ROTOR-26403 format. One record per residue: residue in three letters; chain; x, y, z of N, C-alpha, C in turn. Coordinates in steps of 0.02 Angstrom, whole numbers, plus 32768, in hexadecimal, padded with zeros to 4 digits. Example, Ala and Ser with C-alpha at 12.3 -4.5 7.8 and 13.67 -1.06 7.14 Angstrom:
2
+-----+-------+------+------+------+------+------+------+------+------+------+
| res | chain |  n_X |  n_Y |  n_Z | ca_X | ca_Y | ca_Z |  c_X |  c_Y |  c_Z |
+-----+-------+------+------+------+------+------+------+------+------+------+
| Ala |     A | 8294 | 7EE4 | 8186 | 8267 | 7F1F | 8186 | 8294 | 7F5B | 8186 |
| Ser |     A | 8282 | 7F90 | 8162 | 82AC | 7FCB | 8165 | 8285 | 8002 | 818A |
+-----+-------+------+------+------+------+------+------+------+------+------+
% end
This chain:
164
+-----+-------+------+------+------+------+------+------+------+------+------+
| res | chain |  n_X |  n_Y |  n_Z | ca_X | ca_Y | ca_Z |  c_X |  c_Y |  c_Z |
+-----+-------+------+------+------+------+------+------+------+------+------+
| Met |     A | 802B | 7FC5 | 8000 | 8000 | 8000 | 8000 | 802D | 803E | 8000 |
| Thr |     A | 8019 | 806F | 7FD9 | 803E | 80AD | 7FD3 | 8030 | 80DA | 800F |
| Asp |     A | 8061 | 8102 | 8021 | 8057 | 8137 | 8053 | 801B | 8160 | 803D |
| Ser |     A | 7FEE | 8171 | 806C | 7FB0 | 8194 | 805B | 7FBC | 81D9 | 803E |
| Asn |     A | 7FF8 | 81F5 | 8045 | 8007 | 8237 | 8029 | 8029 | 8233 | 7FE4 |
| Lys |     A | 8032 | 81F7 | 7FCA | 8052 | 81EE | 7F89 | 8021 | 81D0 | 7F58 |
| Leu |     A | 802B | 81E0 | 7F19 | 8001 | 81C4 | 7EE5 | 801F | 8181 | 7ECE |
| Pro |     A | 7FF4 | 8150 | 7EC2 | 800E | 8110 | 7EA8 | 8025 | 8117 | 7E5F |
| Ser |     A | 8048 | 80E6 | 7E48 | 8065 | 80E9 | 7E04 | 8031 | 80E4 | 7DCD |
| Asp |     A | 7FF4 | 80CD | 7DDC | 7FC2 | 80C6 | 7DA7 | 7F98 | 8105 | 7D9D |
| Ile |     A | 7FA9 | 813B | 7DC0 | 7F87 | 817B | 7DB6 | 7F9B | 8196 | 7D71 |
| Leu |     A | 7F6B | 81B2 | 7D4D | 7F78 | 81CD | 7D0B | 7F82 | 8219 | 7D11 |
| Val |     A | 7FBB | 8231 | 7CFA | 7FCA | 8278 | 7CFB | 7FD5 | 828D | 7CB2 |
| Glu |     A | 7FAF | 82C0 | 7C9D | 7FB6 | 82D7 | 7C58 | 7FAE | 8322 | 7C52 |
| Arg |     A | 7FCE | 833E | 7C20 | 7FC8 | 8385 | 7C12 | 7F8F | 838E | 7BE1 |
| Leu |     A | 7F61 | 83BA | 7BF3 | 7F26 | 83C7 | 7BCA | 7F1C | 8412 | 7BC2 |
| Cys |     A | 7EEA | 8425 | 7B9D | 7ED7 | 846B | 7B95 | 7E90 | 8475 | 7BAD |
| Leu |     A | 7E85 | 84B0 | 7BCB | 7E43 | 84C5 | 7BDF | 7E32 | 8502 | 7BB5 |
| Val |     A | 7E01 | 84FC | 7B8A | 7DEB | 8532 | 7B5F | 7DAE | 8551 | 7B81 |
| Gln |     A | 7DB0 | 8593 | 7B8C | 7D7A | 85B5 | 7BB2 | 7D5E | 85EF | 7B8A |
| Ala |     A | 7D1D | 85FA | 7B93 | 7CFD | 8636 | 7B79 | 7CCA | 864E | 7BAC |
| Asp |     A | 7CCA | 868F | 7BBA | 7C98 | 86AD | 7BE5 | 7C63 | 86CB | 7BB8 |
| Val |     A | 7C25 | 86B8 | 7BC2 | 7BEE | 86CB | 7B96 | 7BB6 | 86E9 | 7BBF |
| Asp |     A | 7B9F | 8726 | 7BAC | 7B69 | 8745 | 7BD2 | 7B2D | 8756 | 7BA6 |
| Asp |     A | 7B2E | 8740 | 7B69 | 7AF6 | 8750 | 7B3D | 7AE7 | 8712 | 7B12 |
| Glu |     A | 7AD4 | 86DB | 7B35 | 7AC9 | 869D | 7B11 | 7A92 | 8676 | 7B34 |
| Thr |     A | 7A6C | 8651 | 7B0E | 7A36 | 8629 | 7B2B | 7A52 | 85E9 | 7B4A |
| Pro |     A | 7A31 | 85CF | 7B7D | 7A47 | 858F | 7B9A | 7A45 | 8556 | 7B68 |
| Glu |     A | 7A17 | 8558 | 7B38 | 7A13 | 8523 | 7B06 | 7A52 | 8521 | 7ADB |
| Val |     A | 7A6B | 855C | 7AC8 | 7AA8 | 855F | 7A9F | 7AE3 | 8546 | 7AC7 |
| Ile |     A | 7AE8 | 855C | 7B06 | 7B1F | 8545 | 7B31 | 7B1D | 84F8 | 7B36 |
| Gly |     A | 7AE2 | 84DD | 7B43 | 7ADB | 8494 | 7B48 | 7AEF | 8471 | 7B08 |
| Ala |     A | 7ADB | 848C | 7ACF | 7AEC | 846E | 7A8F | 7B37 | 8470 | 7A83 |
| Val |     A | 7B58 | 84A6 | 7A96 | 7BA1 | 84AC | 7A8E | 7BC4 | 8478 | 7ABA |
| Leu |     A | 7BAD | 8470 | 7AF8 | 7BCC | 843E | 7B24 | 7BC3 | 83F8 | 7B07 |
| Glu |     A | 7B87 | 83E9 | 7AF0 | 7B7A | 83A8 | 7AD2 | 7BA6 | 839B | 7A95 |
| Arg |     A | 7BAB | 83CD | 7A6B | 7BD4 | 83C6 | 7A2F | 7C1E | 83BC | 7A41 |
| Ala |     A | 7C36 | 83E2 | 7A72 | 7C7C | 83DB | 7A87 | 7C8A | 8393 | 7A9D |
| Leu |     A | 7C5D | 8378 | 7AC4 | 7C67 | 8332 | 7ADC | 7C63 | 8301 | 7AA1 |
| Glu |     A | 7C35 | 830C | 7A73 | 7C30 | 82E0 | 7A38 | 7C6F | 82E3 | 7A0E |
| Glu |     A | 7C90 | 831E | 7A0E | 7CCB | 8327 | 79E5 | 7D0C | 8317 | 7A09 |
| Gly |     A | 7D07 | 82F7 | 7A44 | 7D44 | 82DF | 7A64 | 7D5D | 8305 | 7AA0 |
| Ala |     A | 7D38 | 8337 | 7AB7 | 7D4D | 835A | 7AF4 | 7D4D | 8327 | 7B2E |
| Leu |     A | 7D7D | 832F | 7B5A | 7D81 | 8302 | 7B94 | 7D4E | 8315 | 7BC9 |
| Asp |     A | 7D3B | 8355 | 7BCA | 7D07 | 836E | 7BF7 | 7CEF | 83B1 | 7BDC |
| Ala |     A | 7CB1 | 83C2 | 7BEA | 7C96 | 8402 | 7BD4 | 7C61 | 8416 | 7C07 |
| Val |     A | 7C69 | 8453 | 7C23 | 7C3B | 846B | 7C56 | 7C2A | 84B4 | 7C4B |
| Ala |     A | 7BF3 | 84C9 | 7C6A | 7BE1 | 8510 | 7C6C | 7BD7 | 8522 | 7CB5 |
| Ile |     A | 7BF4 | 855A | 7CC9 | 7BF3 | 8570 | 7D0E | 7BD5 | 85B6 | 7D11 |
| Ala |     A | 7BA5 | 85C1 | 7D3D | 7B87 | 8604 | 7D43 | 7BBB | 8634 | 7D60 |
| Val |     A | 7BC1 | 866F | 7D41 | 7BF0 | 86A3 | 7D57 | 7BCD | 86E7 | 7D56 |
| Gln |     A | 7BE9 | 8715 | 7D7D | 7BD1 | 875A | 7D7D | 7C00 | 8781 | 7D4F |
| Met |     A | 7BE5 | 879F | 7D1A | 7C0E | 87C1 | 7CE9 | 7C11 | 880C | 7CF9 |
| Lys |     A | 7C36 | 8831 | 7CCF | 7C3A | 8879 | 7CD9 | 7BF4 | 8898 | 7CD3 |
| Lys |     A | 7BEC | 88D3 | 7CEF | 7BAC | 88F6 | 7CF1 | 7B76 | 88CD | 7D13 |
| Gln |     A | 7B8C | 889E | 7D3D | 7B61 | 8874 | 7D67 | 7B33 | 8847 | 7D3F |
| Arg |     A | 7B47 | 8836 | 7D02 | 7B1E | 8809 | 7CD9 | 7B2D | 87C1 | 7CEC |
| Pro |     A | 7AF8 | 8798 | 7CF0 | 7B04 | 8750 | 7CF9 | 7B1F | 8732 | 7CB8 |
| Gly |     A | 7B4B | 8702 | 7CBF | 7B67 | 86E3 | 7C84 | 7B7B | 869B | 7C92 |
| Met |     A | 7B9A | 867D | 7C61 | 7BB2 | 8638 | 7C67 | 7BFA | 8635 | 7C50 |
| Arg |     A | 7C22 | 860F | 7C74 | 7C66 | 85FE | 7C5E | 7C62 | 85B8 | 7C41 |
| Val |     A | 7C72 | 85B2 | 7C02 | 7C73 | 8571 | 7BE1 | 7CBB | 8559 | 7BE1 |
| Glu |     A | 7CC5 | 851C | 7BFB | 7D08 | 8500 | 7BFF | 7D09 | 84BD | 7BDB |
| Ile |     A | 7D3A | 84B5 | 7BB0 | 7D44 | 8476 | 7B8B | 7D8A | 845D | 7B9A |
| Leu |     A | 7D8E | 8422 | 7BB7 | 7DCD | 8401 | 7BC5 | 7DDE | 83D4 | 7B8A |
| Cys |     A | 7E1B | 83DC | 7B6F | 7E2C | 83B7 | 7B32 | 7E77 | 83AA | 7B2E |
| Arg |     A | 7E89 | 8381 | 7AFF | 7ECF | 8375 | 7AF1 | 7EEB | 83B3 | 7ACE |
| Pro |     A | 7F2B | 83C4 | 7AD8 | 7F47 | 8401 | 7ABA | 7F3C | 8407 | 7A6F |
| Glu |     A | 7F41 | 83D0 | 7A4B | 7F39 | 83D3 | 7A01 | 7EF1 | 83E3 | 79ED |
| Asp |     A | 7EC1 | 83DA | 7A1A | 7E7B | 83E8 | 7A0B | 7E65 | 842E | 7A1F |
| Ala |     A | 7E8F | 8452 | 7A44 | 7E7C | 8494 | 7A5E | 7E67 | 84C5 | 7A27 |
| Pro |     A | 7E8A | 84CB | 79EF | 7E74 | 84FB | 79BC | 7E2D | 84EC | 79A2 |
| Arg |     A | 7E1D | 84AD | 799C | 7DDB | 8499 | 7984 | 7DA5 | 84AF | 79B5 |
| Phe |     A | 7DB2 | 84A8 | 79F6 | 7D80 | 84BB | 7A28 | 7D7E | 8507 | 7A32 |
| Glu |     A | 7DB6 | 8529 | 7A27 | 7DB4 | 8572 | 7A26 | 7D86 | 858A | 79EE |
| Ala |     A | 7D8E | 856D | 79B3 | 7D64 | 857F | 797A | 7D1A | 8570 | 7988 |
| Leu |     A | 7D0C | 8538 | 79A9 | 7CC7 | 8527 | 79BA | 7CA8 | 855D | 79E6 |
| Leu |     A | 7CCC | 8572 | 7A19 | 7CB2 | 85A6 | 7A46 | 7CAA | 85E9 | 7A23 |
| Leu |     A | 7CD9 | 85FB | 79F9 | 7CD6 | 863B | 79D6 | 7C9D | 863C | 79A2 |
| Arg |     A | 7C93 | 8604 | 7981 | 7C5E | 8600 | 794E | 7C19 | 85F7 | 796A |
| Glu |     A | 7C13 | 85CE | 799F | 7BD1 | 85B8 | 79B4 | 7BB5 | 85DC | 79F2 |
| Thr |     A | 7BDC | 8608 | 7A11 | 7BC2 | 862E | 7A4A | 7BCA | 8678 | 7A3D |
| Ala |     A | 7BAF | 86A1 | 7A6A | 7BB3 | 86E9 | 7A63 | 7BF5 | 8706 | 7A7D |
| Thr |     A | 7C24 | 86DC | 7A91 | 7C63 | 86F6 | 7AAB | 7C8B | 8719 | 7A75 |
| Leu |     A | 7CB3 | 8749 | 7A8A | 7CE0 | 876C | 7A5C | 7D28 | 8754 | 7A64 |
| Gly |     A | 7D35 | 872A | 7A96 | 7D79 | 8711 | 7AA0 | 7D79 | 86D4 | 7ACC |
| Val |     A | 7DAD | 86AD | 7AC5 | 7DB5 | 8670 | 7AEE | 7DFA | 8671 | 7B0F |
| Lys |     A | 7DFF | 864B | 7B45 | 7E40 | 8642 | 7B67 | 7E53 | 85F8 | 7B62 |
| Arg |     A | 7E94 | 85ED | 7B5D | 7EAE | 85A8 | 7B5E | 7EE1 | 85A3 | 7B96 |
| Leu |     A | 7ED5 | 8575 | 7BC3 | 7F02 | 856A | 7BFB | 7F1F | 8524 | 7BF6 |
| Glu |     A | 7F60 | 851E | 7C01 | 7F7E | 84DC | 7C06 | 7F73 | 84C3 | 7C4D |
| Val |     A | 7F5A | 8486 | 7C53 | 7F4C | 846A | 7C95 | 7F6A | 8424 | 7C9A |
| Arg |     A | 7F72 | 840F | 7CD6 | 7F8A | 83CB | 7CE4 | 7F51 | 83A7 | 7D06 |
| Arg |     A | 7F3D | 836E | 7CEB | 7F08 | 8346 | 7D0A | 7F27 | 8307 | 7D29 |
| Thr |     A | 7F15 | 82FC | 7D67 | 7F29 | 82BF | 7D8A | 7EEA | 8296 | 7D93 |
| Ala |     A | 7EE8 | 825A | 7D79 | 7EAB | 8232 | 7D79 | 7EB8 | 81EB | 7D8F |
| Leu |     A | 7E87 | 81CE | 7DB0 | 7E8B | 8188 | 7DC2 | 7E88 | 815D | 7D82 |
| Ala |     A | 7EAC | 8127 | 7D83 | 7EA6 | 80F6 | 7D4D | 7E5F | 80D8 | 7D52 |
| Arg |     A | 7E46 | 80C0 | 7D19 | 7E02 | 80A5 | 7D18 | 7E01 | 8065 | 7CF0 |
| Arg |     A | 7DCE | 803E | 7CFE | 7DC0 | 8005 | 7CD3 | 7D75 | 7FFA | 7CD2 |
| Glu |     A | 7D5F | 7FDC | 7C9C | 7D18 | 7FD0 | 7C94 | 7D06 | 7F8B | 7CAF |
| Glu |     A | 7CD1 | 7F8A | 7CD6 | 7CB5 | 7F4C | 7CF0 | 7C6E | 7F46 | 7CD5 |
| Arg |     A | 7C4C | 7F12 | 7CE6 | 7C06 | 7F09 | 7CD2 | 7BDE | 7EEF | 7D0E |
| Val |     A | 7BA2 | 7F0B | 7D15 | 7B73 | 7EF1 | 7D47 | 7B32 | 7EE2 | 7D21 |
| Glu |     A | 7B06 | 7EBC | 7D40 | 7AC9 | 7EA8 | 7D1F | 7A8C | 7EC1 | 7D46 |
| Val |     A | 7A5C | 7EDD | 7D22 | 7A1D | 7EF3 | 7D3F | 79E5 | 7EDB | 7D12 |
| Leu |     A | 79B6 | 7EB7 | 7D30 | 797C | 7E9C | 7D0B | 7993 | 7E75 | 7CCD |
| Gly |     A | 79CA | 7E51 | 7CD4 | 79E3 | 7E27 | 7C9E | 7A09 | 7E4C | 7C68 |
| Glu |     A | 7A15 | 7E8D | 7C71 | 7A39 | 7EB4 | 7C3F | 7A7B | 7ECE | 7C5B |
| Ala |     A | 7AAE | 7ED0 | 7C31 | 7AF1 | 7EE7 | 7C46 | 7AF4 | 7F32 | 7C49 |
| Ile |     A | 7B15 | 7F4A | 7C7D | 7B22 | 7F92 | 7C85 | 7B6E | 7F9A | 7C8F |
| Arg |     A | 7B8B | 7FC5 | 7C67 | 7BD2 | 7FD5 | 7C70 | 7BD9 | 7FFB | 7CB2 |
| Ala |     A | 7C10 | 7FEE | 7CD5 | 7C1E | 8012 | 7D13 | 7C67 | 8025 | 7D13 |
| Lys |     A | 7C74 | 8065 | 7D21 | 7CB8 | 807F | 7D20 | 7CD6 | 8077 | 7D66 |
| Ala |     A | 7D0D | 8050 | 7D6A | 7D2F | 8046 | 7DAA | 7D6D | 8072 | 7DAD |
| Ala |     A | 7D72 | 809A | 7DE2 | 7DAD | 80C4 | 7DEE | 7DDF | 809A | 7E16 |
| Leu |     A | 7E1F | 809B | 7E01 | 7E51 | 8070 | 7E1F | 7E83 | 8097 | 7E49 |
| Trp |     A | 7E9A | 8079 | 7E7E | 7ED1 | 8091 | 7EA8 | 7EFF | 8056 | 7EB2 |
| Glu |     A | 7F3D | 805D | 7E9A | 7F6C | 8026 | 7E9C | 7F4F | 7FE7 | 7E7C |
| Gly |     A | 7F2C | 7FF0 | 7E45 | 7F10 | 7FB8 | 7E1F | 7ED0 | 7F9B | 7E3A |
| Glu |     A | 7EBA | 7FB1 | 7E74 | 7E7E | 7F96 | 7E93 | 7E44 | 7FC8 | 7E90 |
| Pro |     A | 7E08 | 7FB0 | 7E7F | 7DCE | 7FDE | 7E7D | 7DC1 | 7FFC | 7EC2 |
| Ile |     A | 7DB7 | 803E | 7EC4 | 7DA6 | 8060 | 7F03 | 7D5F | 807B | 7F00 |
| Arg |     A | 7D44 | 8084 | 7EC4 | 7CFE | 8096 | 7EBC | 7CE9 | 8082 | 7E76 |
| Ile |     A | 7CA7 | 807C | 7E6E | 7C8D | 8065 | 7E2E | 7C4A | 8088 | 7E22 |
| Lys |     A | 7C3F | 809C | 7DE4 | 7C03 | 80C2 | 7DD3 | 7BE5 | 80A7 | 7D93 |
| Pro |     A | 7BA5 | 8094 | 7D95 | 7B83 | 807D | 7D58 | 7B7C | 80B6 | 7D25 |
| Glu |     A | 7B7F | 80A5 | 7CE6 | 7B77 | 80D6 | 7CB0 | 7B2E | 80EA | 7CAA |
| Phe |     A | 7B22 | 812B | 7CAD | 7ADE | 8146 | 7CAA | 7ABB | 8132 | 7C6A |
| Asp |     A | 7ADE | 8136 | 7C31 | 7ABE | 8127 | 7BF0 | 7AA2 | 80E0 | 7BEF |
| Asp |     A | 7AC7 | 80B1 | 7C0C | 7AAE | 806C | 7C0E | 7A71 | 8066 | 7C3A |
| Cys |     A | 7A72 | 8089 | 7C73 | 7A38 | 8088 | 7CA0 | 79FB | 80A5 | 7C7D |
| Gln |     A | 7A06 | 80DC | 7C5A | 79CF | 80FD | 7C36 | 79B3 | 80CF | 7C00 |
| Arg |     A | 79DE | 80AC | 7BDB | 79C8 | 807E | 7BA7 | 799C | 8046 | 7BC5 |
| Ile |     A | 79B2 | 802A | 7BFD | 798C | 7FF5 | 7C1D | 7949 | 800E | 7C37 |
| Ala |     A | 7948 | 804A | 7C53 | 7909 | 8067 | 7C6B | 78D8 | 806E | 7C31 |
| Arg |     A | 78F0 | 8087 | 7BF9 | 78C5 | 808F | 7BBE | 78AD | 804C | 7BA5 |
| Asn |     A | 78DB | 801B | 7BA1 | 78C9 | 7FD9 | 7B86 | 7898 | 7FB3 | 7BB2 |
| Thr |     A | 789C | 7FBE | 7BF3 | 7873 | 7F98 | 7C21 | 7836 | 7FBE | 7C39 |
| Gly |     A | 7834 | 8000 | 7C2F | 77FD | 8028 | 7C48 | 7802 | 8035 | 7C93 |
| Arg |     A | 783A | 8022 | 7CB1 | 7845 | 802E | 7CF9 | 785F | 8074 | 7D03 |
| Pro |     A | 7854 | 8091 | 7D3E | 786E | 80D4 | 7D4C | 78BA | 80D5 | 7D4B |
| Leu |     A | 78D6 | 8109 | 7D2E | 791E | 8111 | 7D29 | 793E | 810D | 7D6E |
| Arg |     A | 7921 | 812E | 7DA0 | 793C | 812E | 7DE4 | 7943 | 80E6 | 7DFE |
| Glu |     A | 7912 | 80BC | 7DF0 | 7915 | 8076 | 7E06 | 794F | 8051 | 7DE6 |
| Ile |     A | 7959 | 805C | 7DA5 | 7990 | 803A | 7D82 | 79D3 | 8052 | 7D9D |
| Ile |     A | 79D9 | 8093 | 7DA8 | 7A18 | 80AE | 7DC3 | 7A25 | 8091 | 7E08 |
| Asp |     A | 79F2 | 808E | 7E33 | 79FB | 8072 | 7E76 | 7A10 | 8028 | 7E73 |
| Arg |     A | 79F0 | 8002 | 7E47 | 7A03 | 7FBB | 7E40 | 7A4A | 7FB4 | 7E26 |
| Ala |     A | 7A5D | 7FDE | 7DF6 | 7AA1 | 7FDB | 7DDA | 7AD4 | 7FEE | 7E0F |
| Arg |     A | 7AC5 | 8020 | 7E38 | 7AF4 | 8033 | 7E6D | 7AFC | 7FFB | 7EA0 |
| Arg |     A | 7AC5 | 7FDA | 7EB1 | 7ACB | 7FA1 | 7EE0 | 7AF5 | 7F69 | 7EC2 |
| Ala |     A | 7AEA | 7F59 | 7E83 | 7B11 | 7F25 | 7E62 | 7B5B | 7F39 | 7E5F |
| Ala |     A | 7B68 | 7F78 | 7E51 | 7BAE | 7F90 | 7E4F | 7BCE | 7F8C | 7E94 |
| Ser |     A | 7BA7 | 7F9C | 7EC7 | 7BC1 | 7F98 | 7F0C | 7BD3 | 7F51 | 7F1E |
| Val |     A | 7BAA | 7F21 | 7F0A | 7BB9 | 7EDB | 7F17 | 7BF9 | 7EC7 | 7EF2 |
| Leu |     A | 7C00 | 7EDD | 7EB4 | 7C3C | 7ECE | 7E8D | 7C7A | 7EEC | 7EAF |
| Leu |     A | 7C75 | 7F29 | 7EC6 | 7CAD | 7F4A | 7EE8 | 7CC0 | 7F23 | 7F28 |
| Asp |     A | 7C8E | 7F0D | 7F4E | 7C9C | 7EE5 | 7F8A | 7CC0 | 7EA4 | 7F78 |
| Thr |     A | 7CAD | 7E86 | 7F40 | 7CCD | 7E48 | 7F28 | 7D17 | 7E56 | 7F19 |
| Phe |     A | 7D26 | 7E8D | 7EF8 | 7D6C | 7E9F | 7EEA | 7D93 | 7EA8 | 7F2B |
| Arg |     A | 7D75 | 7EC9 | 7F5B | 7D97 | 7ED7 | 7F9A | 7DA7 | 7E98 | 7FC2 |
| Arg |     A | 7D7B | 7E68 | 7FBD | 7D86 | 7E29 | 7FE1 | 7DBC | 7DFE | 7FBE |
| Gly |     A | 7DC6 | 7E0D | 7F7F | 7DF9 | 7DEB | 7F58 | 7DE4 | 7DA7 | 7F46 |
+-----+-------+------+------+------+------+------+------+------+------+------+
% end
């Protein structure tokens, strides 16, 4: 076991870019569409954060996390598709847990579950929302029920890993 103040060797450290735009004259639908498109086009993450702009206007900060080679493409996306007049690009370092995909079963259907690893061992596991949503639609069961069942199944799987 590693000292609790040190990172294990399976931690992923990478240099990335954060492309940002502050927007105070845009509809929420456009912001949502831009975030969705960024993710479809390979962004590692895309978020909108409420901010207070100059002249006390409410606005949104749109942030797209991407690989350095993709930053110009996402700058262009923000400049073309939002009301912003300028974007910022920050170089960032991301430290992330290693992951692996597992599977759990709910109502006879497989659900992918993302396991976060520490020193090669799962420390937490989360079912994929899209799979839960698909099963809810296919079965007519409430989404919340499918998510709860998937979380319980993932918890059992995690306990199995811990017992070795």
